[in-house]
Structure formats: structure tokens, C-alpha cells
C-alpha positions as CSV (number, residue, x, y, z in Angstrom):
1,M,-66.5,76.2,21.7
2,T,-65.9,76.0,18.0
3,D,-65.1,72.8,16.2
4,V,-62.4,73.9,13.7
5,S,-62.9,70.8,11.5
6,Q,-66.3,72.2,10.3
7,L,-64.9,75.6,9.2
8,S,-64.3,75.9,5.5
9,L,-63.1,78.8,3.3
10,S,-63.4,78.7,-0.5
11,M,-61.7,81.3,-2.6
12,T,-61.7,81.5,-6.4
13,N,-59.6,83.9,-8.5
14,T,-60.4,84.2,-12.2
15,T,-58.5,86.3,-14.6
16,H,-59.8,87.0,-18.2
17,T,-57.6,88.7,-20.8
18,N,-59.1,90.2,-24.0
19,N,-56.8,91.2,-26.8
20,I,-58.3,93.6,-29.3
21,T,-56.4,94.2,-32.5
22,T,-57.4,96.9,-35.0
23,A,-55.8,97.7,-38.3
24,T,-56.0,100.9,-40.3
25,T,-54.8,101.5,-43.9
26,N,-54.0,105.0,-45.3
27,T,-53.6,106.0,-48.9
28,T,-50.0,105.1,-49.2
29,N,-50.8,101.4,-48.5
30,T,-49.0,101.4,-45.1
31,T,-50.7,99.3,-42.4
32,T,-50.6,100.4,-38.7
33,T,-51.5,97.8,-36.1
34,T,-52.7,98.8,-32.6
35,T,-53.1,96.3,-29.8
36,T,-55.3,97.0,-26.7
37,T,-55.2,94.6,-23.8
38,T,-58.0,94.5,-21.2
39,T,-57.7,92.5,-18.0
40,T,-60.6,91.6,-15.7
41,T,-60.2,89.9,-12.3
42,T,-63.0,88.3,-10.4
43,T,-62.7,87.2,-6.8
44,T,-65.3,85.0,-5.1
45,T,-65.2,84.2,-1.3
46,T,-67.4,81.6,0.4
47,T,-67.4,81.1,4.2
48,T,-69.3,78.3,6.0
49,T,-70.1,78.7,9.7
50,P,-70.1,75.6,11.9
51,T,-73.3,74.0,13.0
52,P,-74.3,74.7,16.6
53,K,-73.4,72.0,19.2
54,T,-75.8,70.3,21.5
55,T,-75.2,70.3,25.2
56,S,-74.1,66.7,25.2
57,Q,-71.5,67.4,22.5
58,C,-70.2,70.3,24.4
59,C,-69.9,68.3,27.6
60,L,-68.1,65.5,25.7
61,I,-65.6,67.9,24.1
62,T,-65.0,69.6,27.5
63,F,-64.5,66.2,29.2
64,R,-62.0,65.1,26.5
65,M,-60.1,68.3,26.8
66,F,-59.9,67.8,30.6
67,L,-58.6,64.3,30.1
68,W,-56.0,65.5,27.6
69,I,-54.8,68.2,30.1
70,I,-54.6,65.6,32.9
71,R,-52.7,63.2,30.6
72,N,-50.2,65.8,29.5
73,T,-49.7,67.1,33.1
74,L,-49.0,63.5,34.3
75,F,-46.6,62.9,31.5
76,T,-44.7,66.2,32.2
77,L,-44.5,65.4,35.9
78,S,-43.2,61.9,35.2
79,T,-40.6,63.2,32.8
80,L,-39.4,65.8,35.3
81,H,-39.3,63.1,38.0
82,L,-37.1,60.9,35.9
83,Q,-34.5,63.7,35.4
């Protein structure tokens, strides 16, 4: 059985934008500007697996689930009986 509270997922998205501007001048003194845009995206994903459970922890979790099912069953039966 896996304890969901110990699962974690970390995701990082980083976007870098570099703008490069170059200017050239010809003999008639006219300036032309060219802009180049470069975009780089980096994605990092980290996943942590849960630690293994001991036998006593598994038994305790199973017993608590069993009690939860019994409690909900009794509640449902009592609700149906009242109707």
C-alpha cells in the first residue's frame, strides 16, 4: 500500500530570452537595425518515491481502513433504516 502523503513532485520551468541587436551603416549614412530573438526553455522534474513501510505500519493502516469501512457501512445502514 502506498502512503500518498509522502509522494512529491517538483517541476521547474525556466524561460530565458536573449535579444541581440546589430546595426550596420552604409556609405549614404543610413542605419539599418536588425533584431534577433532567441528563446531557451529548461524543464526540470524531480520525483520522490515513498519510503517502504514496516509490517506493523502496514497492519495499522489495514486495520484503520477496515474500521473506516465498518463505520461507513453502519452509517449507511442506519441512514437507510431511518428512511
